[in-house]
C-alpha positions as CSV (number, residue, x, y, z in Angstrom):
1,X,81.6,118.5,38.3
2,X,82.9,122.2,38.9
3,X,86.3,123.2,38.3
4,X,87.4,123.2,41.9
5,X,86.1,119.7,42.4
6,X,88.0,118.5,38.9
7,X,91.3,120.3,40.2
8,X,91.0,118.5,43.6
9,X,90.2,115.1,42.1
10,X,93.2,115.5,39.5
11,X,95.3,116.3,42.5
12,X,94.4,113.4,44.3
13,X,95.2,111.1,41.4
14,X,98.7,112.6,41.1
15,X,98.9,112.0,45.1
16,X,98.0,108.5,44.7
17,X,99.9,107.5,41.6
18,X,103.0,108.4,43.8
19,X,102.3,106.8,46.9
20,X,103.9,103.4,47.5
21,X,101.9,100.4,47.8
22,X,102.1,97.6,50.4
23,X,103.8,95.7,47.5
24,X,106.5,98.4,46.9
25,X,107.1,98.8,50.4
26,X,107.6,94.9,51.0
27,X,109.8,94.9,47.8
28,X,111.7,97.7,49.6
29,X,112.3,95.8,52.9
30,X,113.3,92.8,50.9
31,X,116.0,94.5,49.3
32,X,117.0,96.6,52.7
33,X,120.1,95.2,54.7
34,X,119.1,93.8,58.1
35,X,120.8,95.1,61.3
36,X,122.4,91.8,61.5
37,X,124.2,92.1,58.0
38,X,125.3,95.5,58.7
39,X,126.9,94.3,61.8
40,X,128.6,91.4,60.2
41,X,129.9,94.1,57.5
42,X,131.2,96.2,60.1
43,X,133.0,93.3,61.8
44,X,134.4,92.2,58.4
45,X,135.6,95.8,57.5
46,X,137.2,96.1,61.2
47,X,139.1,92.8,60.9
48,X,140.2,93.9,57.1
49,X,141.4,97.5,58.4
50,X,143.2,95.4,61.2
51,X,144.9,93.5,58.8
52,X,145.8,96.3,56.6
53,X,147.0,98.4,59.7
54,X,149.4,95.4,60.7
55,X,150.7,95.2,57.3
56,X,151.2,99.0,56.8
57,X,153.2,99.0,60.3
58,X,155.3,96.0,59.1
59,X,156.2,97.8,55.7
60,X,156.8,101.4,57.7
61,X,159.2,99.2,60.2
62,X,161.2,97.8,56.8
63,X,161.3,101.1,55.5
64,X,162.9,102.6,58.6
65,X,165.4,99.7,58.6
66,X,166.2,100.5,55.0
67,X,166.4,104.1,55.3
68,X,168.9,103.6,58.6
69,X,171.1,101.1,56.3
70,X,171.1,103.5,53.3
71,X,172.0,106.4,55.5
72,X,175.0,104.3,57.0
73,X,176.3,103.3,53.2
74,X,176.0,107.0,52.3
75,X,178.6,107.8,55.2
76,X,180.7,105.2,54.2
77,X,180.5,106.6,50.3
78,X,181.6,110.1,52.0
79,X,184.7,108.4,53.9
80,X,185.9,106.8,50.6
81,X,185.5,109.8,49.0
82,X,187.6,111.5,51.5
83,X,190.2,108.9,51.7
84,X,190.6,109.0,47.8
85,X,191.1,112.6,47.9
86,X,193.8,112.2,50.7
87,X,195.5,109.5,48.4
88,X,195.3,111.6,45.7
89,X,197.0,114.5,47.5
90,X,199.8,112.1,48.7
91,X,200.4,110.6,45.2
92,X,200.6,114.4,44.0
93,X,203.1,115.2,46.6
94,X,205.3,112.1,45.8
95,X,205.1,112.5,42.1
96,X,203.6,109.4,41.5
97,X,201.5,108.9,38.2
98,X,198.4,107.4,38.7
99,X,197.6,104.9,35.4
100,X,193.7,104.3,35.3
101,X,192.9,101.6,33.2
102,X,189.6,102.1,31.0
């Protein structure tokens, strides 16, 4: 054999070694997910996402309600502080000593 023929045969042997056999392809097909399995997975994920969205919506609503409640409470705190300042001013004006129990 001449050099060129030898190189061609070596190249073909490399190609043949890298090619997949029928058994390799059958094994790959057995491991691959079918369209039905993918469809079922999508449906399961969709249902899960709907559940998550519903739960997140509920959490968001509860947080908004808490935010509104806390907002109202902070308004009362400001009113109480204002009233304490007015009472202190009245006490000072009347000369009443405040005794704070520790």
